N, C-alpha and C positions, 0 to 999 in steps of 0.2 A: 167630378164626383168626389167628395171628400167623406171621410168616415163620420164627421160630425155634422154633416149637412142635413140629415133627417133624424128626427127623434126616434128612439126605440119604441116599438109598438108592443108593449108588454102583453103577453098572453095570446097574441095573434100573429100569424105570419105577416110579414111586410108585403104590402101590395107593390109589385115591382114589374116593370116592363121587361127587365132583363130575364126574370124568371119566365114571363110569358113567352118571350122570344125563344128561350131555351126549350120550352115545352114543344115548340114547333120544329126547330132546326138544331137543337143542341145535342146532337148525337153524331158520332163519328161518320157513319155512312151517309147521313143526310148532308153534312157539310162537304164530304168528298164528292157527292153527286153534284152539288152546286159548283164546286171547284171545276169539275170536268165540263159542265155545261158552260161555265165562264170561259173555258179554253176552247169552246166550240165543238166539243165532243157531244153528239146528239143521239147516237144509237145505243140501245140497251147493251149489246155485246161489248161494244167499245168502252162504255162506262164501267161495265163489270171487270173487264181486263185491267183498266187503268186504276180502279179503286181496290181490286182484290176482294170485293164484296161477294158473299155467297149469293147465288142466283135468287133464292126465295127472299132473302133479306133485302136485296136490291129492289126486287119487284114491290115489296111492301113499302120501302122508303119512297120510291117513286110515286106510289098511290097516295101516301100520306102527304108528300110535298105538293102533289097535284090538288088534293082536297084543301090544302092550306093556301092555295093560290100562289105558291112559290115557283112551280113549274107548270107548263102546259104540254099536253100531248098532241102531236100532229100526225096525221096519216100521210105517209109518203109513198105507199104502194097499196093498191087494192087487191092485187093478185100476185102473191099471197098478201093478206093484210099485214102491213108493217107500220109501226109508229116510230116517231122520233120525239125527243123531248127538248124543250127550249125553256129558258128562263122567262118568267113574266117580269113586269116592272118591279114587283116586290122581290123577286129573286135577284134581279140585277142590283137592287139596293143592298144586297148582302155582299157583293163583290168587294167593296172597300173594307168591310169587316173581315173578310177572309184575307185580304192583303195585309191588314194590321196583324192578324193572327199569324200569318206566315212570317212577317218581320219579327214578331215576338219569339216565335219558335226558332228562327235562325239565331237570334241572340241568346236565348235561354234554354232551349229544349233539344236542339239537334246537336248531338255530340261532335260530329265531324266539323260543323261550323264553329262551335265553341272552341275546340282545340286549335283550329287554324287561326283564330283571331288573336 
């Protein structure tokens, strides 16, 4: 992707799959949920502890990700009713993106890694 590869669309927002993807998953808690599911963490409480997300925020993000087809909810206990979350194929397709973001963060955003290098 180069800056000169697409002409400027004067007067109208650019149609962009990056913007569309960010609309679905481009928010801190959503990406951290995908990270945790990628690590195999499946239960709400464990995801909450590992991300630090407020309970209500996490519940909303999981609903949004489920509606978008990024995660699926599975019942693991009927009494009491308990669900766990797993990545769908669409969610699994995000894992290389998160890996790239992690590598970029280690190089450019994480102070302890930058100062050690």
